[in-house]
mmCIF file as gemmi writes it, N, C-alpha and C atoms, coordinates in Angstrom:
data_model
loop_
_atom_site.group_PDB
_atom_site.id
_atom_site.type_symbol
_atom_site.label_atom_id
_atom_site.label_alt_id
_atom_site.label_comp_id
_atom_site.label_asym_id
_atom_site.label_entity_id
_atom_site.label_seq_id
_atom_site.pdbx_PDB_ins_code
_atom_site.Cartn_x
_atom_site.Cartn_y
_atom_site.Cartn_z
_atom_site.occupancy
_atom_site.B_iso_or_equiv
_atom_site.pdbx_formal_charge
_atom_site.auth_seq_id
_atom_site.auth_asym_id
_atom_site.pdbx_PDB_model_num
ATOM 1 N N . MET Axp A 1 ? 7.016 -6.117 23.278 1 0 ? 1 A 1
ATOM 2 C CA . MET Axp A 1 ? 5.603 -6.371 23.213 1 0 ? 1 A 1
ATOM 3 C C . MET Axp A 1 ? 5.39 -7.861 22.99 1 0 ? 1 A 1
ATOM 4 N N . ASP Axp A 2 ? 4.446 -8.388 23.713 1 0 ? 2 A 1
ATOM 5 C CA . ASP Axp A 2 ? 4.153 -9.807 23.593 1 0 ? 2 A 1
ATOM 6 C C . ASP Axp A 2 ? 3.233 -10.047 22.403 1 0 ? 2 A 1
ATOM 7 N N . LEU Axp A 3 ? 2.642 -11.213 22.378 1 0 ? 3 A 1
ATOM 8 C CA . LEU Axp A 3 ? 1.716 -11.548 21.296 1 0 ? 3 A 1
ATOM 9 C C . LEU Axp A 3 ? 0.513 -10.621 21.323 1 0 ? 3 A 1
ATOM 10 N N . VAL Axp A 4 ? 0.108 -10.16 20.18 1 0 ? 4 A 1
ATOM 11 C CA . VAL Axp A 4 ? -1.07 -9.311 20.065 1 0 ? 4 A 1
ATOM 12 C C . VAL Axp A 4 ? -2.012 -9.915 19.036 1 0 ? 4 A 1
ATOM 13 N N . GLU Axp A 5 ? -3.297 -9.699 19.224 1 0 ? 5 A 1
ATOM 14 C CA . GLU Axp A 5 ? -4.282 -10.27 18.313 1 0 ? 5 A 1
ATOM 15 C C . GLU Axp A 5 ? -4.632 -9.266 17.239 1 0 ? 5 A 1
ATOM 16 N N . TYR Axp A 6 ? -4.729 -9.739 16.02 1 0 ? 6 A 1
ATOM 17 C CA . TYR Axp A 6 ? -5.096 -8.894 14.893 1 0 ? 6 A 1
ATOM 18 C C . TYR Axp A 6 ? -6.006 -9.698 13.984 1 0 ? 6 A 1
ATOM 19 N N . ASP Axp A 7 ? -7.262 -9.309 13.915 1 0 ? 7 A 1
ATOM 20 C CA . ASP Axp A 7 ? -8.267 -10.017 13.112 1 0 ? 7 A 1
ATOM 21 C C . ASP Axp A 7 ? -8.274 -11.524 13.379 1 0 ? 7 A 1
ATOM 22 N N . GLY Axp A 8 ? -8.279 -11.884 14.649 1 0 ? 8 A 1
ATOM 23 C CA . GLY Axp A 8 ? -8.429 -13.279 15.006 1 0 ? 8 A 1
ATOM 24 C C . GLY Axp A 8 ? -7.153 -14.098 15.043 1 0 ? 8 A 1
ATOM 25 N N . TYR Axp A 9 ? -6.012 -13.507 14.732 1 0 ? 9 A 1
ATOM 26 C CA . TYR Axp A 9 ? -4.777 -14.26 14.865 1 0 ? 9 A 1
ATOM 27 C C . TYR Axp A 9 ? -3.765 -13.443 15.648 1 0 ? 9 A 1
ATOM 28 N N . CYS Axp A 10 ? -2.799 -14.115 16.201 1 0 ? 10 A 1
ATOM 29 C CA . CYS Axp A 10 ? -1.794 -13.452 17.017 1 0 ? 10 A 1
ATOM 30 C C . CYS Axp A 10 ? -0.49 -13.327 16.254 1 0 ? 10 A 1
ATOM 31 N N . LYS Axp A 11 ? 0.198 -12.245 16.512 1 0 ? 11 A 1
ATOM 32 C CA . LYS Axp A 11 ? 1.511 -12.049 15.917 1 0 ? 11 A 1
ATOM 33 C C . LYS Axp A 11 ? 2.372 -11.295 16.91 1 0 ? 11 A 1
ATOM 34 N N . LYS Axp A 12 ? 3.662 -11.438 16.782 1 0 ? 12 A 1
ATOM 35 C CA . LYS Axp A 12 ? 4.557 -10.831 17.758 1 0 ? 12 A 1
ATOM 36 C C . LYS Axp A 12 ? 4.704 -9.331 17.572 1 0 ? 12 A 1
ATOM 37 N N . HIS Axp A 13 ? 4.676 -8.859 16.35 1 0 ? 13 A 1
ATOM 38 C CA . HIS Axp A 13 ? 4.877 -7.448 16.099 1 0 ? 13 A 1
ATOM 39 C C . HIS Axp A 13 ? 3.715 -6.902 15.287 1 0 ? 13 A 1
ATOM 40 N N . MET Axp A 14 ? 3.29 -5.709 15.652 1 0 ? 14 A 1
ATOM 41 C CA . MET Axp A 14 ? 2.187 -5.069 14.963 1 0 ? 14 A 1
ATOM 42 C C . MET Axp A 14 ? 2.667 -3.697 14.516 1 0 ? 14 A 1
ATOM 43 N N . ASN Axp A 15 ? 2.311 -3.296 13.297 1 0 ? 15 A 1
ATOM 44 C CA . ASN Axp A 15 ? 2.698 -1.959 12.863 1 0 ? 15 A 1
ATOM 45 C C . ASN Axp A 15 ? 1.579 -0.972 13.189 1 0 ? 15 A 1
ATOM 46 N N . SER Axp A 16 ? 1.858 0.294 12.94 1 0 ? 16 A 1
ATOM 47 C CA . SER Axp A 16 ? 0.928 1.363 13.289 1 0 ? 16 A 1
ATOM 48 C C . SER Axp A 16 ? -0.413 1.213 12.563 1 0 ? 16 A 1
ATOM 49 N N . LYS Axp A 17 ? -0.372 0.825 11.31 1 0 ? 17 A 1
ATOM 50 C CA . LYS Axp A 17 ? -1.601 0.672 10.528 1 0 ? 17 A 1
ATOM 51 C C . LYS Axp A 17 ? -2.484 -0.436 11.11 1 0 ? 17 A 1
ATOM 52 N N . GLU Axp A 18 ? -1.888 -1.559 11.421 1 0 ? 18 A 1
ATOM 53 C CA . GLU Axp A 18 ? -2.646 -2.678 11.994 1 0 ? 18 A 1
ATOM 54 C C . GLU Axp A 18 ? -3.224 -2.294 13.353 1 0 ? 18 A 1
ATOM 55 N N . PHE Axp A 19 ? -2.423 -1.613 14.176 1 0 ? 19 A 1
ATOM 56 C CA . PHE Axp A 19 ? -2.885 -1.198 15.493 1 0 ? 19 A 1
ATOM 57 C C . PHE Axp A 19 ? -4.077 -0.246 15.356 1 0 ? 19 A 1
ATOM 58 N N . THR Axp A 20 ? -3.991 0.707 14.434 1 0 ? 20 A 1
ATOM 59 C CA . THR Axp A 20 ? -5.077 1.646 14.21 1 0 ? 20 A 1
ATOM 60 C C . THR Axp A 20 ? -6.344 0.916 13.788 1 0 ? 20 A 1
ATOM 61 N N . GLN Axp A 21 ? -6.221 -0.07 12.911 1 0 ? 21 A 1
ATOM 62 C CA . GLN Axp A 21 ? -7.388 -0.838 12.468 1 0 ? 21 A 1
ATOM 63 C C . GLN Axp A 21 ? -8.028 -1.589 13.623 1 0 ? 21 A 1
ATOM 64 N N . VAL Axp A 22 ? -7.211 -2.168 14.488 1 0 ? 22 A 1
ATOM 65 C CA . VAL Axp A 22 ? -7.737 -2.901 15.638 1 0 ? 22 A 1
ATOM 66 C C . VAL Axp A 22 ? -8.468 -1.946 16.58 1 0 ? 22 A 1
ATOM 67 N N . ILE Axp A 23 ? -7.896 -0.774 16.822 1 0 ? 23 A 1
ATOM 68 C CA . ILE Axp A 23 ? -8.523 0.193 17.729 1 0 ? 23 A 1
ATOM 69 C C . ILE Axp A 23 ? -9.813 0.734 17.118 1 0 ? 23 A 1
ATOM 70 N N . GLU Axp A 24 ? -9.803 1.052 15.836 1 0 ? 24 A 1
ATOM 71 C CA . GLU Axp A 24 ? -11.021 1.531 15.163 1 0 ? 24 A 1
ATOM 72 C C . GLU Axp A 24 ? -12.131 0.476 15.265 1 0 ? 24 A 1
ATOM 73 N N . LYS Axp A 25 ? -11.782 -0.773 15.042 1 0 ? 25 A 1
ATOM 74 C CA . LYS Axp A 25 ? -12.754 -1.865 15.121 1 0 ? 25 A 1
ATOM 75 C C . LYS Axp A 25 ? -13.292 -2.001 16.547 1 0 ? 25 A 1
ATOM 76 N N . THR Axp A 26 ? -12.42 -1.869 17.527 1 0 ? 26 A 1
ATOM 77 C CA . THR Axp A 26 ? -12.817 -1.965 18.935 1 0 ? 26 A 1
ATOM 78 C C . THR Axp A 26 ? -13.766 -0.832 19.304 1 0 ? 26 A 1
ATOM 79 N N . VAL Axp A 27 ? -13.482 0.38 18.836 1 0 ? 27 A 1
ATOM 80 C CA . VAL Axp A 27 ? -14.343 1.536 19.107 1 0 ? 27 A 1
ATOM 81 C C . VAL Axp A 27 ? -15.747 1.285 18.565 1 0 ? 27 A 1
ATOM 82 N N . LYS Axp A 28 ? -15.829 0.772 17.357 1 0 ? 28 A 1
ATOM 83 C CA . LYS Axp A 28 ? -17.133 0.532 16.729 1 0 ? 28 A 1
ATOM 84 C C . LYS Axp A 28 ? -17.885 -0.622 17.393 1 0 ? 28 A 1
ATOM 85 N N . GLU Axp A 29 ? -17.196 -1.729 17.611 1 0 ? 29 A 1
ATOM 86 C CA . GLU Axp A 29 ? -17.866 -2.923 18.129 1 0 ? 29 A 1
ATOM 87 C C . GLU Axp A 29 ? -18.248 -2.796 19.599 1 0 ? 29 A 1
ATOM 88 N N . LYS Axp A 30 ? -17.386 -2.203 20.391 1 0 ? 30 A 1
ATOM 89 C CA . LYS Axp A 30 ? -17.627 -2.139 21.832 1 0 ? 30 A 1
ATOM 90 C C . LYS Axp A 30 ? -18.183 -0.787 22.275 1 0 ? 30 A 1
ATOM 91 N N . ARG Axp A 31 ? -18.305 0.139 21.309 1 0 ? 31 A 1
ATOM 92 C CA . ARG Axp A 31 ? -18.812 1.483 21.593 1 0 ? 31 A 1
ATOM 93 C C . ARG Axp A 31 ? -18.031 2.163 22.714 1 0 ? 31 A 1
ATOM 94 N N . LEU Axp A 32 ? -16.71 2.128 22.567 1 0 ? 32 A 1
ATOM 95 C CA . LEU Axp A 32 ? -15.811 2.76 23.526 1 0 ? 32 A 1
ATOM 96 C C . LEU Axp A 32 ? -15.238 4.035 22.931 1 0 ? 32 A 1
ATOM 97 N N . THR Axp A 33 ? -14.701 4.888 23.786 1 0 ? 33 A 1
ATOM 98 C CA . THR Axp A 33 ? -13.94 6.026 23.29 1 0 ? 33 A 1
ATOM 99 C C . THR Axp A 33 ? -12.595 5.481 22.806 1 0 ? 33 A 1
ATOM 100 N N . TYR Axp A 34 ? -11.878 6.299 22.036 1 0 ? 34 A 1
ATOM 101 C CA . TYR Axp A 34 ? -10.569 5.855 21.538 1 0 ? 34 A 1
ATOM 102 C C . TYR Axp A 34 ? -9.607 5.613 22.694 1 0 ? 34 A 1
ATOM 103 N N . ILE Axp A 35 ? -9.648 6.48 23.683 1 0 ? 35 A 1
ATOM 104 C CA . ILE Axp A 35 ? -8.776 6.317 24.844 1 0 ? 35 A 1
ATOM 105 C C . ILE Axp A 35 ? -9.095 4.999 25.544 1 0 ? 35 A 1
ATOM 106 N N . ASP Axp A 36 ? -10.375 4.766 25.802 1 0 ? 36 A 1
ATOM 107 C CA . ASP Axp A 36 ? -10.784 3.53 26.475 1 0 ? 36 A 1
ATOM 108 C C . ASP Axp A 36 ? -10.474 2.292 25.637 1 0 ? 36 A 1
ATOM 109 N N . ALA Axp A 37 ? -10.603 2.407 24.317 1 0 ? 37 A 1
ATOM 110 C CA . ALA Axp A 37 ? -10.324 1.268 23.441 1 0 ? 37 A 1
ATOM 111 C C . ALA Axp A 37 ? -8.848 0.871 23.513 1 0 ? 37 A 1
ATOM 112 N N . ILE Axp A 38 ? -7.962 1.858 23.549 1 0 ? 38 A 1
ATOM 113 C CA . ILE Axp A 38 ? -6.528 1.552 23.656 1 0 ? 38 A 1
ATOM 114 C C . ILE Axp A 38 ? -6.219 0.917 25 1 0 ? 38 A 1
ATOM 115 N N . VAL Axp A 39 ? -6.777 1.479 26.062 1 0 ? 39 A 1
ATOM 116 C CA . VAL Axp A 39 ? -6.559 0.91 27.402 1 0 ? 39 A 1
ATOM 117 C C . VAL Axp A 39 ? -7.116 -0.509 27.471 1 0 ? 39 A 1
ATOM 118 N N . TRP Axp A 40 ? -8.33 -0.707 26.957 1 0 ? 40 A 1
ATOM 119 C CA . TRP Axp A 40 ? -8.952 -2.034 26.972 1 0 ? 40 A 1
ATOM 120 C C . TRP Axp A 40 ? -8.102 -3.036 26.203 1 0 ? 40 A 1
ATOM 121 N N . TYR Axp A 41 ? -7.655 -2.644 25.009 1 0 ? 41 A 1
ATOM 122 C CA . TYR Axp A 41 ? -6.847 -3.546 24.186 1 0 ? 41 A 1
ATOM 123 C C . TYR Axp A 41 ? -5.555 -3.943 24.9 1 0 ? 41 A 1
ATOM 124 N N . CYS Axp A 42 ? -4.916 -2.971 25.521 1 0 ? 42 A 1
ATOM 125 C CA . CYS Axp A 42 ? -3.667 -3.257 26.237 1 0 ? 42 A 1
ATOM 126 C C . CYS Axp A 42 ? -3.911 -4.196 27.415 1 0 ? 42 A 1
ATOM 127 N N . GLU Axp A 43 ? -4.994 -3.966 28.144 1 0 ? 43 A 1
ATOM 128 C CA . GLU Axp A 43 ? -5.316 -4.839 29.275 1 0 ? 43 A 1
ATOM 129 C C . GLU Axp A 43 ? -5.624 -6.259 28.815 1 0 ? 43 A 1
ATOM 130 N N . GLN Axp A 44 ? -6.367 -6.4 27.727 1 0 ? 44 A 1
ATOM 131 C CA . GLN Axp A 44 ? -6.742 -7.719 27.213 1 0 ? 44 A 1
ATOM 132 C C . GLN Axp A 44 ? -5.531 -8.515 26.726 1 0 ? 44 A 1
ATOM 133 N N . ASN Axp A 45 ? -4.504 -7.824 26.273 1 0 ? 45 A 1
ATOM 134 C CA . ASN Axp A 45 ? -3.337 -8.491 25.693 1 0 ? 45 A 1
ATOM 135 C C . ASN Axp A 45 ? -2.095 -8.394 26.571 1 0 ? 45 A 1
ATOM 136 N N . ASP Axp A 46 ? -2.272 -8.003 27.834 1 0 ? 46 A 1
ATOM 137 C CA . ASP Axp A 46 ? -1.149 -7.869 28.781 1 0 ? 46 A 1
ATOM 138 C C . ASP Axp A 46 ? -0.006 -7.047 28.195 1 0 ? 46 A 1
ATOM 139 N N . ILE Axp A 47 ? -0.354 -5.883 27.648 1 0 ? 47 A 1
ATOM 140 C CA . ILE Axp A 47 ? 0.635 -4.982 27.069 1 0 ? 47 A 1
ATOM 141 C C . ILE Axp A 47 ? 0.72 -3.755 27.96 1 0 ? 47 A 1
ATOM 142 N N . ASP Axp A 48 ? 1.931 -3.331 28.278 1 0 ? 48 A 1
ATOM 143 C CA . ASP Axp A 48 ? 2.126 -2.111 29.041 1 0 ? 48 A 1
ATOM 144 C C . ASP Axp A 48 ? 1.691 -0.945 28.164 1 0 ? 48 A 1
ATOM 145 N N . ILE Axp A 49 ? 0.77 -0.138 28.663 1 0 ? 49 A 1
ATOM 146 C CA . ILE Axp A 49 ? 0.215 0.945 27.856 1 0 ? 49 A 1
ATOM 147 C C . ILE Axp A 49 ? 1.286 1.937 27.418 1 0 ? 49 A 1
ATOM 148 N N . GLY Axp A 50 ? 2.355 2.038 28.167 1 0 ? 50 A 1
ATOM 149 C CA . GLY Axp A 50 ? 3.443 2.945 27.809 1 0 ? 50 A 1
ATOM 150 C C . GLY Axp A 50 ? 4.219 2.508 26.576 1 0 ? 50 A 1
ATOM 151 N N . THR Axp A 51 ? 4.057 1.271 26.158 1 0 ? 51 A 1
ATOM 152 C CA . THR Axp A 51 ? 4.825 0.764 25.012 1 0 ? 51 A 1
ATOM 153 C C . THR Axp A 51 ? 4.097 0.92 23.673 1 0 ? 51 A 1
ATOM 154 N N . VAL Axp A 52 ? 2.837 1.337 23.691 1 0 ? 52 A 1
ATOM 155 C CA . VAL Axp A 52 ? 2.092 1.428 22.439 1 0 ? 52 A 1
ATOM 156 C C . VAL Axp A 52 ? 2.205 2.798 21.759 1 0 ? 52 A 1
ATOM 157 N N . ASN Axp A 53 ? 2.856 3.742 22.395 1 0 ? 53 A 1
ATOM 158 C CA . ASN Axp A 53 ? 2.975 5.078 21.811 1 0 ? 53 A 1
ATOM 159 C C . ASN Axp A 53 ? 3.484 5.066 20.369 1 0 ? 53 A 1
ATOM 160 N N . PRO Axp A 54 ? 4.514 4.287 20.031 1 0 ? 54 A 1
ATOM 161 C CA . PRO Axp A 54 ? 4.967 4.282 18.634 1 0 ? 54 A 1
ATOM 162 C C . PRO Axp A 54 ? 3.933 3.71 17.66 1 0 ? 54 A 1
ATOM 163 N N . LEU Axp A 55 ? 2.96 2.973 18.163 1 0 ? 55 A 1
ATOM 164 C CA . LEU Axp A 55 ? 1.941 2.371 17.296 1 0 ? 55 A 1
ATOM 165 C C . LEU Axp A 55 ? 0.756 3.298 17.032 1 0 ? 55 A 1
ATOM 166 N N . VAL Axp A 56 ? 0.655 4.37 17.798 1 0 ? 56 A 1
ATOM 167 C CA . VAL Axp A 56 ? -0.47 5.289 17.648 1 0 ? 56 A 1
ATOM 168 C C . VAL Axp A 56 ? -0.189 6.215 16.472 1 0 ? 56 A 1
ATOM 169 N N . SER Axp A 57 ? -0.978 6.079 15.414 1 0 ? 57 A 1
ATOM 170 C CA . SER Axp A 57 ? -0.781 6.857 14.185 1 0 ? 57 A 1
ATOM 171 C C . SER Axp A 57 ? -1.203 8.314 14.394 1 0 ? 57 A 1
ATOM 172 N N . LYS Axp A 58 ? -0.802 9.167 13.471 1 0 ? 58 A 1
ATOM 173 C CA . LYS Axp A 58 ? -1.179 10.579 13.523 1 0 ? 58 A 1
ATOM 174 C C . LYS Axp A 58 ? -2.697 10.719 13.49 1 0 ? 58 A 1
ATOM 175 N N . HIS Axp A 59 ? -3.34 9.937 12.652 1 0 ? 59 A 1
ATOM 176 C CA . HIS Axp A 59 ? -4.801 9.943 12.533 1 0 ? 59 A 1
ATOM 177 C C . HIS Axp A 59 ? -5.456 9.596 13.872 1 0 ? 59 A 1
ATOM 178 N N . LEU Axp A 60 ? -4.952 8.581 14.533 1 0 ? 60 A 1
ATOM 179 C CA . LEU Axp A 60 ? -5.492 8.154 15.822 1 0 ? 60 A 1
ATOM 180 C C . LEU Axp A 60 ? -5.225 9.215 16.892 1 0 ? 60 A 1
ATOM 181 N N . LYS Axp A 61 ? -4.049 9.84 16.85 1 0 ? 61 A 1
ATOM 182 C CA . LYS Axp A 61 ? -3.727 10.902 17.808 1 0 ? 61 A 1
ATOM 183 C C . LYS Axp A 61 ? -4.677 12.077 17.654 1 0 ? 61 A 1
ATOM 184 N N . GLN Axp A 62 ? -5.035 12.418 16.419 1 0 ? 62 A 1
ATOM 185 C CA . GLN Axp A 62 ? -5.976 13.512 16.189 1 0 ? 62 A 1
ATOM 186 C C . GLN Axp A 62 ? -7.351 13.179 16.769 1 0 ? 62 A 1
ATOM 187 N N . LYS Axp A 63 ? -7.788 11.953 16.577 1 0 ? 63 A 1
ATOM 188 C CA . LYS Axp A 63 ? -9.083 11.545 17.128 1 0 ? 63 A 1
ATOM 189 C C . LYS Axp A 63 ? -9.063 11.557 18.654 1 0 ? 63 A 1
ATOM 190 N N . ILE Axp A 64 ? -7.957 11.132 19.233 1 0 ? 64 A 1
ATOM 191 C CA . ILE Axp A 64 ? -7.823 11.143 20.689 1 0 ? 64 A 1
ATOM 192 C C . ILE Axp A 64 ? -7.829 12.576 21.206 1 0 ? 64 A 1
ATOM 193 N N . GLN Axp A 65 ? -7.154 13.476 20.5 1 0 ? 65 A 1
ATOM 194 C CA . GLN Axp A 65 ? -7.118 14.876 20.913 1 0 ? 65 A 1
ATOM 195 C C . GLN Axp A 65 ? -8.512 15.496 20.886 1 0 ? 65 A 1
ATOM 196 N N . ILE Axp A 66 ? -9.25 15.263 19.81 1 0 ? 66 A 1
ATOM 197 C CA . ILE Axp A 66 ? -10.615 15.793 19.705 1 0 ? 66 A 1
ATOM 198 C C . ILE Axp A 66 ? -11.489 15.239 20.828 1 0 ? 66 A 1
ATOM 199 N N . GLU Axp A 67 ? -11.357 13.946 21.072 1 0 ? 67 A 1
ATOM 200 C CA . GLU Axp A 67 ? -12.113 13.291 22.131 1 0 ? 67 A 1
ATOM 201 C C . GLU Axp A 67 ? -11.748 13.872 23.496 1 0 ? 67 A 1
ATOM 202 N N . ALA Axp A 68 ? -10.461 14.066 23.752 1 0 ? 68 A 1
ATOM 203 C CA . ALA Axp A 68 ? -9.998 14.604 25.028 1 0 ? 68 A 1
ATOM 204 C C . ALA Axp A 68 ? -10.461 16.045 25.221 1 0 ? 68 A 1
ATOM 205 N N . GLU Axp A 69 ? -10.489 16.838 24.156 1 0 ? 69 A 1
ATOM 206 C CA . GLU Axp A 69 ? -10.997 18.209 24.245 1 0 ? 69 A 1
ATOM 207 C C . GLU Axp A 69 ? -12.486 18.201 24.566 1 0 ? 69 A 1
ATOM 208 N N . HIS Axp A 70 ? -13.221 17.311 23.923 1 0 ? 70 A 1
ATOM 209 C CA . HIS Axp A 70 ? -14.662 17.196 24.157 1 0 ? 70 A 1
ATOM 210 C C . HIS Axp A 70 ? -14.96 16.794 25.607 1 0 ? 70 A 1
ATOM 211 N N . LEU Axp A 71 ? -14.109 15.947 26.165 1 0 ? 71 A 1
ATOM 212 C CA . LEU Axp A 71 ? -14.281 15.486 27.55 1 0 ? 71 A 1
ATOM 213 C C . LEU Axp A 71 ? -13.624 16.429 28.561 1 0 ? 71 A 1
ATOM 214 N N . ASN Axp A 72 ? -13.089 17.55 28.078 1 0 ? 72 A 1
ATOM 215 C CA . ASN Axp A 72 ? -12.4 18.55 28.909 1 0 ? 72 A 1
ATOM 216 C C . ASN Axp A 72 ? -11.16 18.005 29.603 1 0 ? 72 A 1
ATOM 217 N N . PHE Axp A 73 ? -10.504 17.018 28.995 1 0 ? 73 A 1
ATOM 218 C CA . PHE Axp A 73 ? -9.22 16.537 29.497 1 0 ? 73 A 1
ATOM 219 C C . PHE Axp A 73 ? -8.096 17.444 29.008 1 0 ? 73 A 1
ATOM 220 N N . LEU Axp A 74 ? -8.318 18.096 27.862 1 0 ? 74 A 1
ATOM 221 C CA . LEU Axp A 74 ? -7.367 19.037 27.269 1 0 ? 74 A 1
ATOM 222 C C . LEU Axp A 74 ? -8.102 20.34 26.991 1 0 ? 74 A 1
ATOM 223 N N . PRO Axp A 75 ? -7.363 21.465 27.018 1 0 ? 75 A 1
ATOM 224 C CA . PRO Axp A 75 ? -8.017 22.715 26.632 1 0 ? 75 A 1
ATOM 225 C C . PRO Axp A 75 ? -8.378 22.685 25.15 1 0 ? 75 A 1
ATOM 226 N N . LYS Axp A 76 ? -9.475 23.293 24.818 1 0 ? 76 A 1
ATOM 227 C CA . LYS Axp A 76 ? -9.933 23.305 23.423 1 0 ? 76 A 1
ATOM 228 C C . LYS Axp A 76 ? -8.967 24.136 22.565 1 0 ? 76 A 1
ATOM 229 N N . THR Axp A 77 ? -8.69 23.639 21.369 1 0 ? 77 A 1
ATOM 230 C CA . THR Axp A 77 ? -7.829 24.37 20.444 1 0 ? 77 A 1
ATOM 231 C C . THR Axp A 77 ? -8.693 25.315 19.623 1 0 ? 77 A 1
ATOM 232 N N . ALA Axp A 78 ? -8.097 26.402 19.198 1 0 ? 78 A 1
ATOM 233 C CA . ALA Axp A 78 ? -8.833 27.393 18.405 1 0 ? 78 A 1
ATOM 234 C C . ALA Axp A 78 ? -9.175 26.803 17.046 1 0 ? 78 A 1
ATOM 235 N N . LYS Axp A 79 ? -10.363 27.104 16.574 1 0 ? 79 A 1
ATOM 236 C CA . LYS Axp A 79 ? -10.811 26.636 15.27 1 0 ? 79 A 1
ATOM 237 C C . LYS Axp A 79 ? -11.229 27.837 14.445 1 0 ? 79 A 1
ATOM 238 N N . LEU Axp A 80 ? -10.878 27.844 13.19 1 0 ? 80 A 1
ATOM 239 C CA . LEU Axp A 80 ? -11.259 28.923 12.305 1 0 ? 80 A 1
ATOM 240 C C . LEU Axp A 80 ? -12.721 28.756 11.882 1 0 ? 80 A 1
ATOM 241 N N . PRO Axp A 81 ? -13.466 29.852 11.851 1 0 ? 81 A 1
ATOM 242 C CA . PRO Axp A 81 ? -14.861 29.726 11.377 1 0 ? 81 A 1
ATOM 243 C C . PRO Axp A 81 ? -14.894 29.433 9.892 1 0 ? 81 A 1
ATOM 244 N N . ILE Axp A 82 ? -15.774 28.567 9.51 1 0 ? 82 A 1
ATOM 245 C CA . ILE Axp A 82 ? -15.869 28.181 8.092 1 0 ? 82 A 1
ATOM 246 C C . ILE Axp A 82 ? -17.209 28.604 7.552 1 0 ? 82 A 1
């Protein structure tokens, strides 16, 4: 992975927590979906989207799954009535 931007500065390596914070901030500021925010971030920083999988936290994966189910990209998972 090349240089990536994190809160206005660039660094060579980013951990999962930092990546999640950047994506969350991008979703809020640019009003993008989580999927689009990851794609946008990778395009802006010349990062191959296939290399960010280890940076996607469990929390972010859950949000992406919910979003994908809502957009009918994935079949809906069963939910218990509360």
